[in-house]
N, C-alpha and C positions, 0 to 999 in steps of 0.2 A: 043606462047611465054609464058614462065613461069613468073608469077607475083612474085615480091619480097615478102619475109616474114620477120618477126622480128628476126628469128633465123639466117638467112643467108643474107649477103649483096646481093644486086641485081646483077645479072650476075655472081655470084661466083659459082664455081663447087665443087662438093663433093671432100673432100680430098682423095688422093689415098689410096686405101685399106679400106676406111670407109664402114661400113655395116649399112645401115639404119635400118635393122631389128634386131640389137644387143639388148640383154637383159639388164635391169638396173643393176648397180653395187651393191656391198654389202651394201652401205649406203641406197640404195633404195630398199632393198629386201623386199618381202611381209611380213607383221606382225610387222614392226618396230613401227607403231603407238600403237599397243597393249602393246609392251614391254615398251614404254615410259610412257603410262598410268599406268602400274603396278608399275613402279618405283616411279611415283608421288604419287600413292595411298599408297605404303609402307612408303614413306617418311612422308606423312601426318599422318599415324597411329603411326609412331614412335614419331612424335612431340606431338600428342595427349596423348600418354602414358607418355611421360616425363612431360607434363603439369599436368596430373592427379596425377602423383606421387608427384609433387611439391605441389599441392593443398592439398593432403592428409597429407603431412609433415607439412604444415602450420597449418592445422586444429588440428593435434595432438599436435603441439607445443602450440597452444592457449589453448587446453584442459588441457595440463599439467600445463600451467601457471595459469589457472583459478582454478584448483584443489589445487595447491600450495597456491594461494592467499586466497582461501576459508579456507584452513587448518590454515594459519597464522592468519586470522581474527578470526575464531572461537576459536582458542587456546587462544586468548587474550580477548574473549568475556565474559568469566565467571570470578568468583572470582579468584584472583591471590594469594591465600594463603591457608594454612591449615585450613579448616573450622571447625576442631574439637577444635581449641583453642577458648576461649571466645571472642565474638565480637558482634557488633551491625549490624544487617542485614538491608540493604537499598534497597528499590524498588522505582524507580522514576515513577511518573505519570505526564507526561508533554505533553502539546499540547491538541488537540481535543481528546475527549474520544469517539471513534467510532470503529466500526468493520473494520478491515483491517489497522488501524492506529497503531502507536507504543504504544499508550495508549488504546489498545483494551482489552476487558475482557480476551480474550484467552492468551495474553502475560503477563498481570499483574497477573492473577490467577496462571499461571504456575510459575512465579517468586516468588510469595508469598509462594507457597507450597514448593519450593526448599529452601527458606530462613528459614522457620519454621521447616522443617524436619531435617536440619543440627543440630547436637547435640551441636555445639559450639555457635549457635546463642542464645543470651540472650533475645532479643526482635526484633521486626520488626518495622522499621520506614518507613512510606510512605512519600516520599518527593514530595510534590504536587506543581505544577505550571501549572494550566489549567483553561481556561475560561468556561469549561463545555462540553456538548456534548449529547450523547444518553442516555436517562433514562433507556433503556433496558440494555446497557452495564454497566452503573453505578449500576443498581440493582443487576446484576450478581456478580459484585465485592463486593458490600456491603454484600450480603448473604454469600459469600465465606469467608470474613473476620470473620464474626461471627462464622462460622463453624470451621475455623482453630484455632481461639482463644480457643474454647471449646475443641478441639481435642488435641492441643499441650500445653495448659496451659501456653502460653507465651503472654506477653502484646504486643499490637500493637499501635503505636503512629503515629499521622499525624503531619508533619511539613510543614507549608505553606511558600512558597517563595513569589513571586509577587501576585499570584491569586489563589483563591480556590472558584470558583463560580459555581452555578447551579449543573450540574451533578458531578463535582469535589467535591462539598460540600456534595452531596448525598453519596459519597464514604467516605469522612472524618468522618462523624458522626458515622460510625461503629467503629472507633478507640477508645481506652480507654481515650486518651487525644488528644487535638488539640493544637499545638503550632504555633504561628504566629509571624510575625514581626509587629511592630506598624503601618507600612504603607502598609501592605498586604491588598488585596481586598478580602473580605469574604462575602458569602451569596448568594443573587439572587435566593431565594427559589421560583421559579415560573416555568411556562411552556409556550412555545410559538410555534406558527405555522405561518410562514410568507409566503408571496407570493405577486403577483401583479395582478391587474385587468386592462385590456386594452379595455373593451367593449365600453366605451365612446369615446375613441380615434378612434376606428375602425368605429364607426357610423359617426364620422366627416369625416373620410377619405373615407367612402363608401366601406369599406372592409367587406365582409361577411365570417363568420366563419362556415365552414362545418365540423362539428364533428358528427360522427355517433357512437352510443353506444347501447349496449344491457343492459338495466337496467337504469332507469330514473336518478339515482344518480351517475352513473359510472364516469362521467366527471365533478363532481361538484368542483373539485380543479383546473380545467383547467382555466388558467388566461385569456383566450380569450372568455370565456362563462360567462354569468351572474350567480350570486349566489342567490338562493332563501333564504327567511327567514328560511324555514325549514332546509335547508342544513347548514346555518350558526348556527342555534341552535344545530344541531347534532354535529358539530365540537366543539362547545363550551362545550357541555356536556362531550365529550371525554377528552378535555383539563382539565376540572374541576376534572374529575376522576383521571387523572395522577397527577394533583397537589395535590390532597388529599393523594395519595400514598406517594408523596414526603414529605408532612407535617407529616404523620404518622411515616415515617422513621426518620425524624429529631427529633420528640418528643421522640421516643423510644431510639434513640442514645444519646441524650443530657439529657433526664430525668429532674430531679429537678434543674439542672444547668441552664436550659433555662429560661430566663426572658422574657416571651412572651408579645409583644405589638401589637397594631393594624397593625404595619408595618412589623412585623417579617416575615410573609409569603406573603408579597405583591410583592415580586420580587426585592425589594431594596437590595443594597449591602452596606457594611460598611468597614471602615478601620480596621486593626487588633486590634487597641486599643478599638474602639467602639464594635467590635465583642466580646471582652473579657467582657466588661461591660454588654452586652446583653446576655451573656451566650452561644454565638455561638462558642466561643473558650475558652480555659482554661488559657493560660498564654503566655507571650513572650518567645521566644527561637528559636534558629536555630538548624541545624543538629548536630553540634559539641557539643552544650550545652546539648542536649538531650542524646547523647551517653555518655558524660562525667558525667553529674550530675544526670540524671534520670536513665538510664540503667546501669551505672557504668561499661561500657565496651567501652573504647575509640576507639578501633580498629574498623574500618568501612569496611564492605564487601558489595560490590554492586552486587545484584542478578538480576538487571534489564535485561529483555530480549530485546535485540535490533536486528532488522533485519540487518544482515550483508551483505557484498558485494556479497557473493556467493548466498545467498537467493534471493537478488534482481535480480541477473543475471538469476537464475532459473525461477523466476516469469516472467521476461521479455521474456525469451525463450518460456515459456509455453503460454504467451499471443500471441507471434508471431505465434506459431504453431496453436493456436486456430483461429487466424485471417486468416491464410492460409486455414484452413479447411473450414471456413465460405465462403471464396471466392471460394473454389473448389465446395462447395455445390451450391453456387449461379450460377456457370457456367454450371451446369447440366440443359439441356433444360427442361422446365416445360411441363407437360402433359396438353393439352388444348382440 
């Protein structure tokens, strides 16, 4: 007796004329799986190509936008008038004086050169509002002011807004005259090196600092390591030397106008009115006053070099590429 199957009801007989050995129909012909896979593959490739074209379009659109934005910003970044007409050139020195900052020697020196090279500029005014910064950057600017004055035979004036302290005053003393507001902050002729020491706290917490160096003084500024008397004396000698350089620059720049007191080079700072009395500044006056009454050229042209949007984007892009390169290098297996 035949057992029932899932294909045929129990006890049913084959239909008349049915051939159990018949071949599959066209839908089940050999190779249909391959054809289906090829269609799916081609569809995926088409979709990928469309997505790639769209990404490229978006990237090109952003690139065109950034180029246009950069052009617009840079076109408004320079002086907006005919520089052959008589005018007072202005270069701003604002914020921290440091490499890579807007008040860096690179940007300020370039701006001063452009200002004094223009035939229409009658004088250069350094508009200062800075608490100080790097003595190296300030020294470079100070030297360049003296060189440019001798080369172009044009006066250079410093006009102080809120603050002209430390490295900013280092720059200002190279000017022919220093103008201040009565409430400006001027001076701070000194040098400092600051930091922290955590050795006592580490001892109380039972924390051990494991610092390995080649050279006994290599880590003497490490805040987690004790500082010896010899190391402290070495650092103080270096600070005293830089302080003396600062003092020499002030004396050379101010000359007989300086009324030296025991506090002059102590690091103290004074109001603008006091600075005039001490010979650290010359007289009260703002930018408009200097252009109108001193330079006799009321038209102001700003030569300040500022980092524009396009430059910031380029720097960020370069930083991102550099970071990617570092990660790629780190991913390479080390030889052991």
